[in-house]
Backbone bond lengths (Angstrom), bond angles and torsions (degrees), N, CA, C in turn:
res aa  C-N    CA-C-N  psi(-1)  N-CA   C-N-CA  omega(-1)  CA-C   N-CA-C  phi
1 M - - - 1.470 - - 1.517 111.00 -
2 E 1.287 118.20 -37.65 1.458 123.49 179.87 1.537 109.30 -64.22
3 T 1.332 116.00 -38.84 1.484 121.37 179.35 1.538 108.64 -63.19
4 I 1.301 117.76 -43.00 1.470 121.35 179.80 1.531 110.41 -62.49
5 K 1.334 116.85 -39.73 1.475 120.16 178.51 1.543 110.91 -63.92
6 K 1.317 116.32 -39.94 1.471 120.10 178.80 1.516 110.83 -65.54
7 I 1.320 116.37 -43.38 1.454 119.82 179.04 1.522 111.99 -62.90
8 M 1.328 115.55 -43.88 1.488 121.11 178.89 1.496 110.94 -62.03
9 K 1.339 116.71 -40.19 1.452 120.94 -179.88 1.506 111.72 -64.62
10 K 1.353 116.21 -35.35 1.463 119.41 178.43 1.521 111.26 -74.02
11 I 1.323 117.40 -35.61 1.476 121.23 -177.69 1.500 112.57 -79.07
12 L 1.347 117.82 -44.09 1.441 122.84 -175.36 1.531 112.75 -86.92
13 T 1.330 114.58 63.06 1.438 119.57 176.95 1.506 110.85 -81.48
14 K 1.339 116.67 167.55 1.455 122.29 177.92 1.549 109.76 -54.70
15 E 1.331 114.09 -41.71 1.485 119.56 -177.52 1.528 110.79 -63.24
16 V 1.329 116.03 -43.58 1.487 119.62 -178.43 1.546 109.64 -67.92
17 I 1.331 116.29 -40.92 1.476 119.49 178.84 1.512 110.86 -62.39
18 L 1.330 117.38 -45.73 1.464 120.15 178.11 1.516 111.95 -64.03
19 Y 1.342 116.77 -37.70 1.448 120.77 178.12 1.526 109.28 -61.02
20 A 1.312 116.83 -42.40 1.476 121.71 -179.60 1.559 110.62 -66.26
21 I 1.304 116.47 -43.90 1.466 120.68 -179.91 1.521 110.68 -61.58
22 F 1.327 115.85 -48.08 1.471 119.19 179.99 1.502 111.95 -72.25
23 G 1.318 117.41 -23.06 1.478 120.81 173.64 1.529 110.54 -67.38
24 V 1.357 116.55 -37.98 1.448 120.42 175.43 1.537 110.22 -65.34
25 L 1.342 115.39 -42.60 1.479 119.63 177.46 1.524 110.41 -60.37
26 T 1.317 117.55 -43.61 1.464 121.40 179.39 1.514 111.49 -62.00
27 T 1.339 115.97 -40.64 1.468 120.39 175.91 1.505 113.28 -62.10
28 V 1.362 115.25 -41.72 1.456 120.45 177.82 1.535 109.84 -63.36
29 V 1.337 118.26 -41.22 1.458 120.93 177.92 1.490 109.16 -62.15
30 N 1.324 117.64 -46.44 1.471 122.89 -179.07 1.520 111.58 -58.42
31 I 1.315 116.37 -56.35 1.478 120.77 -178.15 1.518 112.83 -70.66
32 G 1.322 116.34 -40.05 1.449 120.80 -178.76 1.544 112.70 -65.92
33 S 1.335 115.62 -44.82 1.469 117.25 -178.88 1.561 109.12 -71.21
34 F 1.321 118.68 -34.24 1.464 121.40 175.16 1.534 109.21 -61.45
35 Y 1.324 116.90 -47.06 1.497 120.88 178.16 1.526 111.83 -57.24
36 I 1.326 115.98 -47.75 1.466 119.99 -178.34 1.518 111.18 -62.68
37 M 1.331 115.60 -44.72 1.489 117.67 -177.68 1.529 112.11 -68.17
38 T 1.337 118.32 -36.56 1.447 118.45 -176.87 1.513 112.50 -86.06
39 N 1.338 118.73 -36.80 1.482 120.51 -174.09 1.527 114.10 -94.80
40 W 1.317 117.83 -33.97 1.445 119.93 -179.44 1.520 112.54 -93.49
41 L 1.349 113.12 -46.22 1.500 117.29 -178.00 1.545 111.83 -89.90
42 H 1.324 117.72 -13.42 1.460 124.28 178.89 1.530 112.93 58.74
43 W 1.336 114.03 41.25 1.470 121.25 177.20 1.512 108.92 -81.84
44 N 1.327 116.71 159.98 1.442 122.44 176.00 1.511 109.82 -58.56
45 E 1.357 116.70 138.25 1.485 120.84 -174.45 1.543 110.52 -66.04
46 D 1.333 119.58 -35.44 1.459 119.93 -178.45 1.520 110.32 -68.65
47 I 1.319 116.94 -44.06 1.479 120.43 178.09 1.537 109.63 -64.74
48 S 1.335 115.72 -43.36 1.462 121.49 179.59 1.521 110.58 -59.82
49 N 1.346 117.19 -43.28 1.442 121.81 -179.24 1.553 110.15 -65.11
50 A 1.325 117.38 -43.86 1.447 118.82 177.92 1.519 113.91 -61.91
51 I 1.326 116.49 -39.99 1.486 121.49 177.69 1.505 109.82 -68.08
52 A 1.348 117.31 -42.94 1.463 122.38 179.95 1.532 110.33 -60.75
53 I 1.321 116.86 -43.01 1.472 119.80 -179.80 1.554 109.11 -66.40
54 L 1.322 117.64 -43.14 1.451 121.39 179.46 1.541 109.61 -60.00
55 L 1.343 117.33 -46.50 1.426 120.75 179.84 1.565 110.95 -60.54
56 A 1.303 115.18 -42.21 1.466 120.78 -179.24 1.520 110.94 -64.31
57 V 1.346 116.49 -42.49 1.475 119.70 179.33 1.529 110.24 -66.50
58 L 1.317 117.46 -38.19 1.465 119.42 175.90 1.485 114.20 -64.72
59 V 1.365 117.04 -40.27 1.466 120.50 174.65 1.527 110.70 -62.76
60 A 1.360 113.84 -42.19 1.488 118.02 179.83 1.542 110.12 -61.94
61 Y 1.357 116.26 -42.08 1.441 119.70 178.82 1.521 111.98 -59.18
62 V 1.319 116.60 -51.89 1.460 121.33 -175.22 1.539 110.59 -63.09
63 T 1.335 116.63 -47.56 1.454 120.01 -177.44 1.527 110.91 -68.63
64 N 1.326 118.03 -41.71 1.441 119.29 176.45 1.505 113.72 -64.48
65 K 1.315 116.09 -40.62 1.466 122.77 -178.21 1.516 110.13 -63.39
66 D 1.317 116.45 -50.39 1.426 121.36 -170.73 1.541 115.30 -91.78
67 M 1.303 117.41 -38.70 1.479 120.03 -171.28 1.512 115.80 -106.70
68 V 1.327 117.58 -21.90 1.467 118.51 -178.77 1.522 111.41 -103.04
69 F 1.317 116.99 -55.74 1.472 120.42 -174.36 1.545 112.90 -100.88
70 H 1.311 118.50 -1.52 1.452 123.61 175.53 1.531 112.69 45.66
71 S 1.348 113.66 69.36 1.440 120.94 -178.77 1.536 113.07 -50.56
72 E 1.318 114.74 141.15 1.461 120.40 177.68 1.517 111.11 -106.29
73 A 1.336 117.44 6.82 1.467 120.32 -178.85 1.534 108.46 -66.72
74 E 1.330 116.20 134.12 1.457 121.41 -175.89 1.518 111.52 -118.44
75 T 1.271 118.53 -44.75 1.462 121.07 -176.64 1.518 110.14 -85.08
76 I 1.324 116.30 163.34 1.461 122.06 176.40 1.536 110.02 -59.26
77 Q 1.340 115.08 -40.42 1.495 119.54 179.53 1.525 110.70 -62.49
78 E 1.345 116.58 -45.16 1.462 120.49 179.74 1.510 110.78 -63.78
79 K 1.307 116.85 -42.80 1.464 121.01 178.81 1.525 112.16 -64.84
80 G 1.339 115.23 -40.97 1.458 119.65 178.24 1.539 111.48 -64.89
81 K 1.317 116.07 -42.58 1.468 120.30 177.54 1.515 111.66 -62.75
82 E 1.316 116.43 -41.62 1.481 123.22 178.98 1.532 109.63 -62.80
83 F 1.346 116.25 -45.52 1.451 119.24 179.65 1.497 110.82 -64.83
84 A 1.318 118.73 -41.53 1.475 121.63 178.29 1.519 110.46 -62.80
85 K 1.317 118.67 -40.44 1.463 121.97 177.99 1.551 109.95 -63.99
86 F 1.333 115.16 -42.41 1.472 119.48 -179.41 1.539 108.71 -62.68
87 M 1.320 117.54 -45.50 1.464 120.14 -177.41 1.538 110.47 -69.68
88 A 1.325 117.11 -36.16 1.456 119.25 176.02 1.535 111.96 -64.70
89 G 1.331 115.98 -38.71 1.465 120.02 174.89 1.498 112.88 -62.04
90 R 1.350 116.44 -42.04 1.442 120.88 179.52 1.532 110.87 -67.75
91 A 1.350 115.81 -38.28 1.463 118.64 178.59 1.535 110.10 -65.34
92 F 1.345 115.41 -40.96 1.464 119.37 177.48 1.529 111.90 -59.86
93 T 1.324 117.35 -47.59 1.468 120.21 -178.45 1.528 111.34 -69.25
94 M 1.327 117.00 -27.80 1.462 118.59 174.31 1.556 111.21 -63.84
95 I 1.341 114.21 -40.25 1.449 120.54 177.77 1.538 109.51 -67.23
96 V 1.322 117.28 -41.73 1.440 122.61 178.58 1.540 109.69 -57.84
97 E 1.349 114.55 -48.27 1.455 119.81 -179.40 1.547 111.70 -63.23
98 Y 1.325 115.19 -44.31 1.476 118.64 -178.30 1.520 110.66 -64.16
99 V 1.330 118.44 -46.50 1.461 122.58 -178.04 1.536 109.48 -67.51
100 G 1.346 114.00 -42.23 1.489 117.75 179.15 1.500 111.00 -60.54
101 C 1.306 118.65 -43.23 1.469 121.50 178.52 1.514 111.30 -67.68
102 L 1.341 116.60 -38.01 1.473 118.88 176.04 1.524 110.38 -55.42
103 I 1.309 115.87 -44.35 1.470 121.57 -179.07 1.524 110.43 -69.96
104 L 1.338 117.20 -51.58 1.441 121.43 -173.98 1.539 112.89 -66.25
105 F 1.326 116.98 -33.69 1.452 120.32 179.36 1.513 112.68 -64.89
106 R 1.289 118.29 -12.93 1.432 123.56 179.42 1.521 113.43 -101.71
107 T 1.322 115.59 10.69 1.451 123.43 176.63 1.545 108.75 -108.12
108 P 1.309 116.30 170.25 1.484 119.52 177.17 1.556 113.87 -68.82
109 I 1.322 116.93 -7.38 1.475 121.17 -178.17 1.526 107.89 -67.28
110 P 1.346 119.34 130.36 1.443 121.62 178.10 1.557 111.95 -55.39
111 Q 1.348 116.30 143.74 1.454 122.53 -175.91 1.527 113.84 -55.05
112 M 1.345 118.16 -44.73 1.450 120.43 -176.95 1.537 110.54 -67.54
113 I 1.319 117.28 -35.59 1.462 119.65 177.19 1.529 109.27 -67.01
114 S 1.322 116.65 -42.56 1.467 121.72 177.07 1.524 111.11 -59.26
115 K 1.324 115.23 -49.33 1.466 121.39 179.14 1.497 111.84 -59.04
116 C 1.332 117.15 -46.77 1.463 121.72 179.65 1.542 110.87 -64.87
117 A 1.284 117.40 -41.15 1.466 120.96 178.51 1.508 110.90 -61.03
118 M 1.331 116.64 -44.83 1.474 119.98 179.05 1.532 110.00 -67.20
119 T 1.306 117.65 -34.53 1.457 120.07 179.06 1.523 110.95 -63.96
120 V 1.342 116.00 -41.38 1.484 120.47 177.83 1.519 109.86 -63.17
121 I 1.328 115.72 -45.41 1.473 118.27 177.80 1.529 113.16 -58.92
122 V 1.347 114.82 -42.95 1.482 119.86 177.84 1.486 112.38 -62.50
123 I 1.324 118.33 -44.19 1.474 122.04 178.24 1.519 110.75 -58.54
124 I 1.326 116.45 -45.35 1.462 120.56 178.93 1.536 110.75 -64.23
125 L 1.314 116.46 -45.53 1.476 120.66 177.78 1.508 111.24 -60.40
126 N 1.341 117.02 -44.13 1.473 121.06 179.07 1.527 111.51 -59.83
127 F 1.301 116.31 -40.19 1.483 120.23 178.65 1.540 110.04 -59.63
128 F 1.325 115.26 -51.08 1.470 118.61 -175.42 1.552 111.36 -71.28
129 I 1.332 116.84 -34.59 1.455 119.18 175.62 1.529 111.25 -64.19
130 S 1.331 115.71 -42.83 1.466 120.11 178.59 1.534 110.43 -64.93
131 K 1.318 115.74 -46.12 1.494 119.69 -175.94 1.536 113.16 -68.02
132 F 1.301 115.91 -42.73 1.507 118.55 -169.23 1.533 112.93 -106.75
133 F 1.350 117.31 -7.54 1.456 119.22 -177.06 1.513 110.13 -122.87
134 A 1.327 118.14 -61.57 1.456 121.46 -174.38 1.523 113.13 -72.14
135 F 1.325 117.52 -47.73 1.425 121.76 -174.09 1.550 111.42 -113.68
136 K 1.311 116.11 36.03 1.450 122.72 179.88 1.526 110.18 -58.10
137 R 1.314 114.28 132.40 1.475 120.22 179.68 1.503 111.85 -70.71
138 K 1.320 116.30 142.33 1.473 122.00 177.91 1.510 110.00 -70.50
139 N 1.312 116.42 -54.62 1.455 122.31 -178.52 1.525 109.48 -114.15
140 V 1.309 116.46 99.62 1.437 118.90 179.13 1.511 107.17 -90.83
141 E 1.348 114.42 124.25 1.467 119.80 179.98 1.501 111.03 -73.43
142 A 1.308 118.03 139.16 1.455 122.94 -178.45 1.504 110.62 -77.63
């Protein structure tokens, strides 16, 4: 039991908890904006989905940059590079999810379990890509 507590303490850091909270917010933005565009504004679902995803990724970028990983980028060039890295990471995980689902949907595993499993993998990958690639700290204290 003590070992489990130690593991949980290492995993459930402030950073991870904030990432989860803002991940929920990002999901609400994605689904909420899609709902508004398709049901209230009666926009095309494909266009609405693309806009909803873009809005969610932008919310994820801002919240991760400022509140989770505390970006140290100061110049326009640093901020642009950071944004490009964040978007590249998201594009990569989108491909991972798409290919993973392509493979898993052809197995006996139920589709929703496959989709959920790939979503969990993508969330974990996005965390590490954001932490160690997009918002990498300049001066990491030892």
